[in-house]
PyMOL CGO cylinders between C-alpha atoms (Angstrom):
from pymol import cmd
from pymol.cgo import CYLINDER

trace = [
    CYLINDER, 15.67, 22.75, 49.22, 14.67, 26.40, 48.75, 0.3, 1, 1, 1, 1, 1, 1,
    CYLINDER, 14.67, 26.40, 48.75, 11.71, 27.45, 46.65, 0.3, 1, 1, 1, 1, 1, 1,
    CYLINDER, 11.71, 27.45, 46.65, 14.07, 29.35, 44.32, 0.3, 1, 1, 1, 1, 1, 1,
    CYLINDER, 14.07, 29.35, 44.32, 16.22, 26.26, 43.75, 0.3, 1, 1, 1, 1, 1, 1,
    CYLINDER, 16.22, 26.26, 43.75, 13.14, 24.16, 43.10, 0.3, 1, 1, 1, 1, 1, 1,
    CYLINDER, 13.14, 24.16, 43.10, 11.98, 26.66, 40.45, 0.3, 1, 1, 1, 1, 1, 1,
    CYLINDER, 11.98, 26.66, 40.45, 15.41, 26.71, 38.81, 0.3, 1, 1, 1, 1, 1, 1,
    CYLINDER, 15.41, 26.71, 38.81, 15.54, 22.89, 38.67, 0.3, 1, 1, 1, 1, 1, 1,
    CYLINDER, 15.54, 22.89, 38.67, 12.04, 22.72, 37.22, 0.3, 1, 1, 1, 1, 1, 1,
    CYLINDER, 12.04, 22.72, 37.22, 12.90, 25.30, 34.58, 0.3, 1, 1, 1, 1, 1, 1,
    CYLINDER, 12.90, 25.30, 34.58, 16.04, 23.38, 33.65, 0.3, 1, 1, 1, 1, 1, 1,
    CYLINDER, 16.04, 23.38, 33.65, 14.11, 20.13, 33.28, 0.3, 1, 1, 1, 1, 1, 1,
    CYLINDER, 14.11, 20.13, 33.28, 11.56, 21.88, 31.07, 0.3, 1, 1, 1, 1, 1, 1,
    CYLINDER, 11.56, 21.88, 31.07, 14.30, 23.32, 28.86, 0.3, 1, 1, 1, 1, 1, 1,
    CYLINDER, 14.30, 23.32, 28.86, 15.97, 19.91, 28.45, 0.3, 1, 1, 1, 1, 1, 1,
    CYLINDER, 15.97, 19.91, 28.45, 12.61, 18.37, 27.56, 0.3, 1, 1, 1, 1, 1, 1,
    CYLINDER, 12.61, 18.37, 27.56, 12.03, 21.00, 24.84, 0.3, 1, 1, 1, 1, 1, 1,
    CYLINDER, 12.03, 21.00, 24.84, 15.51, 20.45, 23.43, 0.3, 1, 1, 1, 1, 1, 1,
    CYLINDER, 15.51, 20.45, 23.43, 14.98, 16.70, 23.00, 0.3, 1, 1, 1, 1, 1, 1,
    CYLINDER, 14.98, 16.70, 23.00, 11.26, 16.72, 22.08, 0.3, 1, 1, 1, 1, 1, 1,
    CYLINDER, 11.26, 16.72, 22.08, 11.68, 18.26, 18.67, 0.3, 1, 1, 1, 1, 1, 1,
    CYLINDER, 11.68, 18.26, 18.67, 14.37, 15.81, 17.39, 0.3, 1, 1, 1, 1, 1, 1,
    CYLINDER, 14.37, 15.81, 17.39, 12.21, 12.89, 18.63, 0.3, 1, 1, 1, 1, 1, 1,
    CYLINDER, 12.21, 12.89, 18.63, 9.14, 14.22, 16.76, 0.3, 1, 1, 1, 1, 1, 1,
    CYLINDER, 9.14, 14.22, 16.76, 11.28, 14.98, 13.71, 0.3, 1, 1, 1, 1, 1, 1,
    CYLINDER, 11.28, 14.98, 13.71, 12.71, 11.46, 13.74, 0.3, 1, 1, 1, 1, 1, 1,
    CYLINDER, 12.71, 11.46, 13.74, 9.23, 9.96, 14.05, 0.3, 1, 1, 1, 1, 1, 1,
    CYLINDER, 9.23, 9.96, 14.05, 7.92, 12.10, 11.14, 0.3, 1, 1, 1, 1, 1, 1,
    CYLINDER, 7.92, 12.10, 11.14, 10.93, 11.30, 8.96, 0.3, 1, 1, 1, 1, 1, 1,
    CYLINDER, 10.93, 11.30, 8.96, 10.66, 7.61, 9.73, 0.3, 1, 1, 1, 1, 1, 1,
    CYLINDER, 10.66, 7.61, 9.73, 6.95, 7.56, 8.75, 0.3, 1, 1, 1, 1, 1, 1,
    CYLINDER, 6.95, 7.56, 8.75, 7.68, 9.55, 5.57, 0.3, 1, 1, 1, 1, 1, 1,
    CYLINDER, 7.68, 9.55, 5.57, 10.47, 7.16, 4.62, 0.3, 1, 1, 1, 1, 1, 1,
    CYLINDER, 10.47, 7.16, 4.62, 8.45, 4.06, 5.31, 0.3, 1, 1, 1, 1, 1, 1,
    CYLINDER, 8.45, 4.06, 5.31, 5.11, 5.11, 3.81, 0.3, 1, 1, 1, 1, 1, 1,
    CYLINDER, 5.11, 5.11, 3.81, 6.28, 7.34, 0.97, 0.3, 1, 1, 1, 1, 1, 1,
    CYLINDER, 6.28, 7.34, 0.97, 3.24, 8.39, -1.10, 0.3, 1, 1, 1, 1, 1, 1,
    CYLINDER, 3.24, 8.39, -1.10, 0.90, 7.03, 1.56, 0.3, 1, 1, 1, 1, 1, 1,
    CYLINDER, 0.90, 7.03, 1.56, 2.19, 9.68, 3.95, 0.3, 1, 1, 1, 1, 1, 1,
    CYLINDER, 2.19, 9.68, 3.95, 1.16, 12.43, 1.56, 0.3, 1, 1, 1, 1, 1, 1,
    CYLINDER, 1.16, 12.43, 1.56, -2.20, 10.80, 1.04, 0.3, 1, 1, 1, 1, 1, 1,
    CYLINDER, -2.20, 10.80, 1.04, -2.82, 10.60, 4.76, 0.3, 1, 1, 1, 1, 1, 1,
    CYLINDER, -2.82, 10.60, 4.76, -1.93, 14.27, 5.22, 0.3, 1, 1, 1, 1, 1, 1,
    CYLINDER, -1.93, 14.27, 5.22, -4.32, 15.18, 2.39, 0.3, 1, 1, 1, 1, 1, 1,
    CYLINDER, -4.32, 15.18, 2.39, -7.05, 13.04, 3.88, 0.3, 1, 1, 1, 1, 1, 1,
    CYLINDER, -7.05, 13.04, 3.88, -6.68, 14.92, 7.14, 0.3, 1, 1, 1, 1, 1, 1,
    CYLINDER, -6.68, 14.92, 7.14, -6.83, 18.31, 5.35, 0.3, 1, 1, 1, 1, 1, 1,
    CYLINDER, -6.83, 18.31, 5.35, -3.17, 19.05, 5.87, 0.3, 1, 1, 1, 1, 1, 1,
    CYLINDER, -3.17, 19.05, 5.87, -3.06, 18.04, 9.52, 0.3, 1, 1, 1, 1, 1, 1,
    CYLINDER, -3.06, 18.04, 9.52, 0.35, 16.29, 9.67, 0.3, 1, 1, 1, 1, 1, 1,
    CYLINDER, 0.35, 16.29, 9.67, -0.04, 15.26, 13.32, 0.3, 1, 1, 1, 1, 1, 1,
    CYLINDER, -0.04, 15.26, 13.32, -3.32, 13.47, 12.60, 0.3, 1, 1, 1, 1, 1, 1,
    CYLINDER, -3.32, 13.47, 12.60, -1.75, 11.77, 9.59, 0.3, 1, 1, 1, 1, 1, 1,
    CYLINDER, -1.75, 11.77, 9.59, 1.27, 10.66, 11.66, 0.3, 1, 1, 1, 1, 1, 1,
    CYLINDER, 1.27, 10.66, 11.66, -1.01, 9.26, 14.36, 0.3, 1, 1, 1, 1, 1, 1,
    CYLINDER, -1.01, 9.26, 14.36, -2.98, 7.31, 11.74, 0.3, 1, 1, 1, 1, 1, 1,
    CYLINDER, -2.98, 7.31, 11.74, 0.12, 5.82, 10.14, 0.3, 1, 1, 1, 1, 1, 1,
    CYLINDER, 0.12, 5.82, 10.14, 1.62, 5.00, 13.55, 0.3, 1, 1, 1, 1, 1, 1,
    CYLINDER, 1.62, 5.00, 13.55, -1.52, 3.10, 14.33, 0.3, 1, 1, 1, 1, 1, 1,
    CYLINDER, -1.52, 3.10, 14.33, -1.18, 1.18, 11.11, 0.3, 1, 1, 1, 1, 1, 1,
    CYLINDER, -1.18, 1.18, 11.11, 2.34, 0.19, 12.11, 0.3, 1, 1, 1, 1, 1, 1,
    CYLINDER, 2.34, 0.19, 12.11, 1.17, -0.84, 15.56, 0.3, 1, 1, 1, 1, 1, 1,
    CYLINDER, 1.17, -0.84, 15.56, -1.67, -3.01, 14.18, 0.3, 1, 1, 1, 1, 1, 1,
    CYLINDER, -1.67, -3.01, 14.18, 0.00, -4.50, 11.08, 0.3, 1, 1, 1, 1, 1, 1,
    CYLINDER, 0.00, -4.50, 11.08, 3.74, -4.04, 11.42, 0.3, 1, 1, 1, 1, 1, 1,
    CYLINDER, 3.74, -4.04, 11.42, 4.29, -7.43, 13.01, 0.3, 1, 1, 1, 1, 1, 1,
    CYLINDER, 4.29, -7.43, 13.01, 2.01, -9.51, 10.79, 0.3, 1, 1, 1, 1, 1, 1,
    CYLINDER, 2.01, -9.51, 10.79, 3.24, -13.03, 10.08, 0.3, 1, 1, 1, 1, 1, 1,
    CYLINDER, 3.24, -13.03, 10.08, 3.44, -13.00, 6.31, 0.3, 1, 1, 1, 1, 1, 1,
    CYLINDER, 3.44, -13.00, 6.31, 3.28, -16.43, 4.78, 0.3, 1, 1, 1, 1, 1, 1,
    CYLINDER, 3.28, -16.43, 4.78, 5.29, -17.65, 1.81, 0.3, 1, 1, 1, 1, 1, 1,
    CYLINDER, 5.29, -17.65, 1.81, 3.61, -18.93, -1.33, 0.3, 1, 1, 1, 1, 1, 1,
    CYLINDER, 3.61, -18.93, -1.33, 4.57, -22.31, -2.71, 0.3, 1, 1, 1, 1, 1, 1,
    CYLINDER, 4.57, -22.31, -2.71, 6.12, -22.35, -6.16, 0.3, 1, 1, 1, 1, 1, 1,
    CYLINDER, 6.12, -22.35, -6.16, 2.96, -24.02, -7.43, 0.3, 1, 1, 1, 1, 1, 1,
    CYLINDER, 2.96, -24.02, -7.43, 0.77, -21.32, -5.94, 0.3, 1, 1, 1, 1, 1, 1,
    CYLINDER, 0.77, -21.32, -5.94, 2.91, -18.55, -7.48, 0.3, 1, 1, 1, 1, 1, 1,
    CYLINDER, 2.91, -18.55, -7.48, 2.56, -20.20, -10.88, 0.3, 1, 1, 1, 1, 1, 1,
    CYLINDER, 2.56, -20.20, -10.88, -1.20, -20.45, -10.51, 0.3, 1, 1, 1, 1, 1, 1,
    CYLINDER, -1.20, -20.45, -10.51, -1.58, -16.79, -9.59, 0.3, 1, 1, 1, 1, 1, 1,
    CYLINDER, -1.58, -16.79, -9.59, 0.62, -15.79, -12.51, 0.3, 1, 1, 1, 1, 1, 1,
    CYLINDER, 0.62, -15.79, -12.51, -1.41, -17.88, -14.89, 0.3, 1, 1, 1, 1, 1, 1,
    CYLINDER, -1.41, -17.88, -14.89, -4.69, -16.41, -13.58, 0.3, 1, 1, 1, 1, 1, 1,
    CYLINDER, -4.69, -16.41, -13.58, -3.37, -12.86, -14.05, 0.3, 1, 1, 1, 1, 1, 1,
    CYLINDER, -3.37, -12.86, -14.05, -2.29, -13.68, -17.60, 0.3, 1, 1, 1, 1, 1, 1,
    CYLINDER, -2.29, -13.68, -17.60, -5.72, -15.09, -18.25, 0.3, 1, 1, 1, 1, 1, 1,
    CYLINDER, -5.72, -15.09, -18.25, -7.62, -12.04, -17.10, 0.3, 1, 1, 1, 1, 1, 1,
    CYLINDER, -7.62, -12.04, -17.10, -5.34, -9.83, -19.17, 0.3, 1, 1, 1, 1, 1, 1,
    CYLINDER, -5.34, -9.83, -19.17, -6.36, -11.81, -22.23, 0.3, 1, 1, 1, 1, 1, 1,
    CYLINDER, -6.36, -11.81, -22.23, -10.05, -11.51, -21.28, 0.3, 1, 1, 1, 1, 1, 1,
    CYLINDER, -10.05, -11.51, -21.28, -9.64, -7.78, -21.01, 0.3, 1, 1, 1, 1, 1, 1,
    CYLINDER, -9.64, -7.78, -21.01, -9.82, -7.55, -24.79, 0.3, 1, 1, 1, 1, 1, 1,
    CYLINDER, -9.82, -7.55, -24.79, -13.39, -8.87, -24.89, 0.3, 1, 1, 1, 1, 1, 1,
    CYLINDER, -13.39, -8.87, -24.89, -14.62, -7.68, -21.47, 0.3, 1, 1, 1, 1, 1, 1,
    CYLINDER, -14.62, -7.68, -21.47, -12.59, -4.93, -19.77, 0.3, 1, 1, 1, 1, 1, 1,
    CYLINDER, -12.59, -4.93, -19.77, -14.99, -4.48, -16.82, 0.3, 1, 1, 1, 1, 1, 1,
    CYLINDER, -14.99, -4.48, -16.82, -15.11, -8.21, -16.13, 0.3, 1, 1, 1, 1, 1, 1,
    CYLINDER, -15.11, -8.21, -16.13, -11.30, -8.47, -16.21, 0.3, 1, 1, 1, 1, 1, 1,
    CYLINDER, -11.30, -8.47, -16.21, -10.94, -5.58, -13.72, 0.3, 1, 1, 1, 1, 1, 1,
    CYLINDER, -10.94, -5.58, -13.72, -13.45, -7.22, -11.33, 0.3, 1, 1, 1, 1, 1, 1,
    CYLINDER, -13.45, -7.22, -11.33, -11.50, -10.51, -11.61, 0.3, 1, 1, 1, 1, 1, 1,
    CYLINDER, -11.50, -10.51, -11.61, -8.22, -8.69, -10.91, 0.3, 1, 1, 1, 1, 1, 1,
    CYLINDER, -8.22, -8.69, -10.91, -9.73, -7.11, -7.85, 0.3, 1, 1, 1, 1, 1, 1,
    CYLINDER, -9.73, -7.11, -7.85, -10.84, -10.50, -6.47, 0.3, 1, 1, 1, 1, 1, 1,
    CYLINDER, -10.84, -10.50, -6.47, -7.56, -12.15, -7.42, 0.3, 1, 1, 1, 1, 1, 1,
    CYLINDER, -7.56, -12.15, -7.42, -5.48, -9.52, -5.61, 0.3, 1, 1, 1, 1, 1, 1,
    CYLINDER, -5.48, -9.52, -5.61, -7.69, -9.81, -2.51, 0.3, 1, 1, 1, 1, 1, 1,
    CYLINDER, -7.69, -9.81, -2.51, -7.33, -13.59, -2.51, 0.3, 1, 1, 1, 1, 1, 1,
    CYLINDER, -7.33, -13.59, -2.51, -3.55, -13.40, -3.00, 0.3, 1, 1, 1, 1, 1, 1,
    CYLINDER, -3.55, -13.40, -3.00, -3.13, -10.87, -0.16, 0.3, 1, 1, 1, 1, 1, 1,
    CYLINDER, -3.13, -10.87, -0.16, -5.23, -13.05, 2.15, 0.3, 1, 1, 1, 1, 1, 1,
    CYLINDER, -5.23, -13.05, 2.15, -3.21, -16.12, 1.34, 0.3, 1, 1, 1, 1, 1, 1,
    CYLINDER, -3.21, -16.12, 1.34, -0.03, -14.23, 2.16, 0.3, 1, 1, 1, 1, 1, 1,
    CYLINDER, -0.03, -14.23, 2.16, -1.47, -13.47, 5.56, 0.3, 1, 1, 1, 1, 1, 1,
    CYLINDER, -1.47, -13.47, 5.56, -2.93, -9.98, 5.29, 0.3, 1, 1, 1, 1, 1, 1,
    CYLINDER, -2.93, -9.98, 5.29, -6.27, -9.38, 7.07, 0.3, 1, 1, 1, 1, 1, 1,
    CYLINDER, -6.27, -9.38, 7.07, -9.07, -8.96, 4.57, 0.3, 1, 1, 1, 1, 1, 1,
    CYLINDER, -9.07, -8.96, 4.57, -12.24, -8.53, 6.59, 0.3, 1, 1, 1, 1, 1, 1,
    CYLINDER, -12.24, -8.53, 6.59, -12.90, -5.38, 4.60, 0.3, 1, 1, 1, 1, 1, 1,
    CYLINDER, -12.90, -5.38, 4.60, -11.21, -3.65, 1.63, 0.3, 1, 1, 1, 1, 1, 1,
    CYLINDER, -11.21, -3.65, 1.63, -10.23, -0.69, 3.87, 0.3, 1, 1, 1, 1, 1, 1,
    CYLINDER, -10.23, -0.69, 3.87, -8.52, -2.99, 6.39, 0.3, 1, 1, 1, 1, 1, 1,
    CYLINDER, -8.52, -2.99, 6.39, -6.69, -4.86, 3.64, 0.3, 1, 1, 1, 1, 1, 1,
    CYLINDER, -6.69, -4.86, 3.64, -5.45, -1.60, 2.05, 0.3, 1, 1, 1, 1, 1, 1,
    CYLINDER, -5.45, -1.60, 2.05, -4.23, -0.32, 5.40, 0.3, 1, 1, 1, 1, 1, 1,
    CYLINDER, -4.23, -0.32, 5.40, -2.39, -3.62, 6.15, 0.3, 1, 1, 1, 1, 1, 1,
    CYLINDER, -2.39, -3.62, 6.15, -0.82, -3.71, 2.69, 0.3, 1, 1, 1, 1, 1, 1,
    CYLINDER, -0.82, -3.71, 2.69, 0.37, -0.12, 2.97, 0.3, 1, 1, 1, 1, 1, 1,
    CYLINDER, 0.37, -0.12, 2.97, 2.76, -1.02, 5.77, 0.3, 1, 1, 1, 1, 1, 1,
    CYLINDER, 2.76, -1.02, 5.77, 4.91, -3.24, 3.56, 0.3, 1, 1, 1, 1, 1, 1,
    CYLINDER, 4.91, -3.24, 3.56, 3.92, -2.12, 0.05, 0.3, 1, 1, 1, 1, 1, 1,
    CYLINDER, 3.92, -2.12, 0.05, 3.42, 1.61, 0.37, 0.3, 1, 1, 1, 1, 1, 1,
    CYLINDER, 3.42, 1.61, 0.37, 4.74, 2.38, -3.12, 0.3, 1, 1, 1, 1, 1, 1,
    CYLINDER, 4.74, 2.38, -3.12, 2.34, -0.05, -4.83, 0.3, 1, 1, 1, 1, 1, 1,
    CYLINDER, 2.34, -0.05, -4.83, -0.81, -0.11, -2.73, 0.3, 1, 1, 1, 1, 1, 1,
    CYLINDER, -0.81, -0.11, -2.73, -2.49, 2.88, -4.37, 0.3, 1, 1, 1, 1, 1, 1,
    CYLINDER, -2.49, 2.88, -4.37, -2.62, 1.00, -7.68, 0.3, 1, 1, 1, 1, 1, 1,
    CYLINDER, -2.62, 1.00, -7.68, -4.74, -1.63, -5.94, 0.3, 1, 1, 1, 1, 1, 1,
    CYLINDER, -4.74, -1.63, -5.94, -6.84, 1.09, -4.34, 0.3, 1, 1, 1, 1, 1, 1,
    CYLINDER, -6.84, 1.09, -4.34, -7.62, 2.52, -7.80, 0.3, 1, 1, 1, 1, 1, 1,
    CYLINDER, -7.62, 2.52, -7.80, -8.34, -0.94, -9.18, 0.3, 1, 1, 1, 1, 1, 1,
    CYLINDER, -8.34, -0.94, -9.18, -10.73, -1.68, -6.35, 0.3, 1, 1, 1, 1, 1, 1,
    CYLINDER, -10.73, -1.68, -6.35, -12.57, 1.61, -7.00, 0.3, 1, 1, 1, 1, 1, 1,
    CYLINDER, -12.57, 1.61, -7.00, -12.95, 0.81, -10.70, 0.3, 1, 1, 1, 1, 1, 1,
    CYLINDER, -12.95, 0.81, -10.70, -14.10, -2.72, -9.88, 0.3, 1, 1, 1, 1, 1, 1,
    CYLINDER, -14.10, -2.72, -9.88, -16.76, -1.39, -7.51, 0.3, 1, 1, 1, 1, 1, 1,
    CYLINDER, -16.76, -1.39, -7.51, -17.96, 0.99, -10.24, 0.3, 1, 1, 1, 1, 1, 1,
    CYLINDER, -17.96, 0.99, -10.24, -18.13, -1.88, -12.70, 0.3, 1, 1, 1, 1, 1, 1,
    CYLINDER, -18.13, -1.88, -12.70, -20.11, -4.04, -10.24, 0.3, 1, 1, 1, 1, 1, 1,
    CYLINDER, -20.11, -4.04, -10.24, -22.55, -1.20, -9.84, 0.3, 1, 1, 1, 1, 1, 1,
    CYLINDER, -22.55, -1.20, -9.84, -23.02, -0.97, -13.59, 0.3, 1, 1, 1, 1, 1, 1,
    CYLINDER, -23.02, -0.97, -13.59, -21.05, 2.29, -13.90, 0.3, 1, 1, 1, 1, 1, 1,
    CYLINDER, -21.05, 2.29, -13.90, -17.85, 1.08, -15.52, 0.3, 1, 1, 1, 1, 1, 1,
    CYLINDER, -17.85, 1.08, -15.52, -15.75, 3.84, -17.07, 0.3, 1, 1, 1, 1, 1, 1,
    CYLINDER, -15.75, 3.84, -17.07, -13.96, 3.84, -20.37, 0.3, 1, 1, 1, 1, 1, 1,
    CYLINDER, -13.96, 3.84, -20.37, -11.79, 1.00, -21.58, 0.3, 1, 1, 1, 1, 1, 1,
    CYLINDER, -11.79, 1.00, -21.58, -8.75, 3.30, -21.32, 0.3, 1, 1, 1, 1, 1, 1,
    CYLINDER, -8.75, 3.30, -21.32, -9.45, 4.09, -17.63, 0.3, 1, 1, 1, 1, 1, 1,
    CYLINDER, -9.45, 4.09, -17.63, -10.01, 0.38, -16.89, 0.3, 1, 1, 1, 1, 1, 1,
    CYLINDER, -10.01, 0.38, -16.89, -6.80, -0.47, -18.69, 0.3, 1, 1, 1, 1, 1, 1,
    CYLINDER, -6.80, -0.47, -18.69, -4.88, 2.10, -16.57, 0.3, 1, 1, 1, 1, 1, 1,
    CYLINDER, -4.88, 2.10, -16.57, -6.40, 0.64, -13.39, 0.3, 1, 1, 1, 1, 1, 1,
    CYLINDER, -6.40, 0.64, -13.39, -5.28, -2.88, -14.38, 0.3, 1, 1, 1, 1, 1, 1,
    CYLINDER, -5.28, -2.88, -14.38, -1.79, -1.71, -15.24, 0.3, 1, 1, 1, 1, 1, 1,
    CYLINDER, -1.79, -1.71, -15.24, -1.52, 0.30, -12.09, 0.3, 1, 1, 1, 1, 1, 1,
    CYLINDER, -1.52, 0.30, -12.09, -2.40, -2.70, -9.90, 0.3, 1, 1, 1, 1, 1, 1,
    CYLINDER, -2.40, -2.70, -9.90, 0.25, -4.98, -11.42, 0.3, 1, 1, 1, 1, 1, 1,
    CYLINDER, 0.25, -4.98, -11.42, 3.23, -3.77, -9.29, 0.3, 1, 1, 1, 1, 1, 1,
    CYLINDER, 3.23, -3.77, -9.29, 1.45, -4.92, -6.09, 0.3, 1, 1, 1, 1, 1, 1,
    CYLINDER, 1.45, -4.92, -6.09, 0.52, -8.20, -7.71, 0.3, 1, 1, 1, 1, 1, 1,
    CYLINDER, 0.52, -8.20, -7.71, 4.12, -8.76, -8.66, 0.3, 1, 1, 1, 1, 1, 1,
    CYLINDER, 4.12, -8.76, -8.66, 5.38, -7.87, -5.18, 0.3, 1, 1, 1, 1, 1, 1,
    CYLINDER, 5.38, -7.87, -5.18, 2.94, -10.26, -3.53, 0.3, 1, 1, 1, 1, 1, 1,
    CYLINDER, 2.94, -10.26, -3.53, 3.67, -13.14, -5.91, 0.3, 1, 1, 1, 1, 1, 1,
    CYLINDER, 3.67, -13.14, -5.91, 7.39, -12.76, -6.11, 0.3, 1, 1, 1, 1, 1, 1,
    CYLINDER, 7.39, -12.76, -6.11, 8.39, -11.49, -2.64, 0.3, 1, 1, 1, 1, 1, 1,
    CYLINDER, 8.39, -11.49, -2.64, 8.90, -13.92, 0.20, 0.3, 1, 1, 1, 1, 1, 1,
    CYLINDER, 8.90, -13.92, 0.20, 9.14, -12.96, 3.90, 0.3, 1, 1, 1, 1, 1, 1,
    CYLINDER, 9.14, -12.96, 3.90, 12.93, -13.25, 3.88, 0.3, 1, 1, 1, 1, 1, 1,
    CYLINDER, 12.93, -13.25, 3.88, 13.35, -11.11, 0.73, 0.3, 1, 1, 1, 1, 1, 1,
    CYLINDER, 13.35, -11.11, 0.73, 14.60, -7.87, 2.40, 0.3, 1, 1, 1, 1, 1, 1,
    CYLINDER, 14.60, -7.87, 2.40, 15.80, -6.53, -0.97, 0.3, 1, 1, 1, 1, 1, 1,
    CYLINDER, 15.80, -6.53, -0.97, 12.19, -5.60, -1.69, 0.3, 1, 1, 1, 1, 1, 1,
    CYLINDER, 12.19, -5.60, -1.69, 12.38, -2.92, 0.98, 0.3, 1, 1, 1, 1, 1, 1,
    CYLINDER, 12.38, -2.92, 0.98, 15.45, -1.39, -0.73, 0.3, 1, 1, 1, 1, 1, 1,
    CYLINDER, 15.45, -1.39, -0.73, 13.76, -1.44, -4.16, 0.3, 1, 1, 1, 1, 1, 1,
    CYLINDER, 13.76, -1.44, -4.16, 10.55, 0.28, -3.06, 0.3, 1, 1, 1, 1, 1, 1,
    CYLINDER, 10.55, 0.28, -3.06, 11.49, 3.59, -4.71, 0.3, 1, 1, 1, 1, 1, 1,
    CYLINDER, 11.49, 3.59, -4.71, 11.69, 1.95, -8.13, 0.3, 1, 1, 1, 1, 1, 1,
    CYLINDER, 11.69, 1.95, -8.13, 8.61, 2.05, -10.29, 0.3, 1, 1, 1, 1, 1, 1,
    CYLINDER, 8.61, 2.05, -10.29, 7.57, -1.39, -11.48, 0.3, 1, 1, 1, 1, 1, 1,
    CYLINDER, 7.57, -1.39, -11.48, 5.64, -1.77, -14.69, 0.3, 1, 1, 1, 1, 1, 1,
    CYLINDER, 5.64, -1.77, -14.69, 3.87, -4.91, -15.84, 0.3, 1, 1, 1, 1, 1, 1,
    CYLINDER, 3.87, -4.91, -15.84, 5.03, -7.08, -18.71, 0.3, 1, 1, 1, 1, 1, 1,
    CYLINDER, 5.03, -7.08, -18.71, 2.12, -6.06, -20.90, 0.3, 1, 1, 1, 1, 1, 1,
    CYLINDER, 2.12, -6.06, -20.90, 1.87, -3.54, -23.70, 0.3, 1, 1, 1, 1, 1, 1,
    CYLINDER, 1.87, -3.54, -23.70, -0.66, -0.84, -24.25, 0.3, 1, 1, 1, 1, 1, 1,
    CYLINDER, -0.66, -0.84, -24.25, -2.70, -1.17, -27.36, 0.3, 1, 1, 1, 1, 1, 1,
    CYLINDER, -2.70, -1.17, -27.36, -5.75, 0.48, -28.81, 0.3, 1, 1, 1, 1, 1, 1,
    CYLINDER, -5.75, 0.48, -28.81, -7.73, -2.77, -28.25, 0.3, 1, 1, 1, 1, 1, 1,
    CYLINDER, -7.73, -2.77, -28.25, -6.68, -3.89, -24.79, 0.3, 1, 1, 1, 1, 1, 1,
    CYLINDER, -6.68, -3.89, -24.79, -3.83, -5.68, -23.15, 0.3, 1, 1, 1, 1, 1, 1,
    CYLINDER, -3.83, -5.68, -23.15, -1.56, -8.29, -24.51, 0.3, 1, 1, 1, 1, 1, 1,
    CYLINDER, -1.56, -8.29, -24.51, 1.56, -10.09, -23.27, 0.3, 1, 1, 1, 1, 1, 1,
    CYLINDER, 1.56, -10.09, -23.27, 4.95, -8.77, -24.36, 0.3, 1, 1, 1, 1, 1, 1,
]
cmd.load_cgo(trace, "trace")
């Protein structure tokens, strides 16, 4: 084969690679954006606008946590968790900071029982984001407020109330959803709100 022919073949191969590389990268980006939703935007912001770094991070999350074996809750366990959440909502009236700390611990315990790794809050949030990307930031905010409260720097009752309300969608998904419930994936774009009402004094059941 002549040198000229070799150069032409190499050039053709390079051109074909360029043609197919962009759709593959586009597909990968679109898939991550679709799966992670708001978490994709947060990852890009955390990497100061570097989309490639954000995509690598989210791809790593999928690799580590995408095949987790998520365990079902028994009906009894679901009822117990629901009762505990209702109880801490009632205690919010008298002690907002305590209720937020309890909610943080309760969500951590619930996620661990479902099979999510919880060696650290950061690991738990990353694992949850793979299946609950629309709701995980509410838990992130709740955990932040709980840590402030534990350090003696709890914020206003209104801010604590918003944190508790914001964490409820994840609680509901973890309590209600079972591994075979694929409808959850189709409903992720909907915004879930808890069955509690805002009031000037705290939270109460509807």
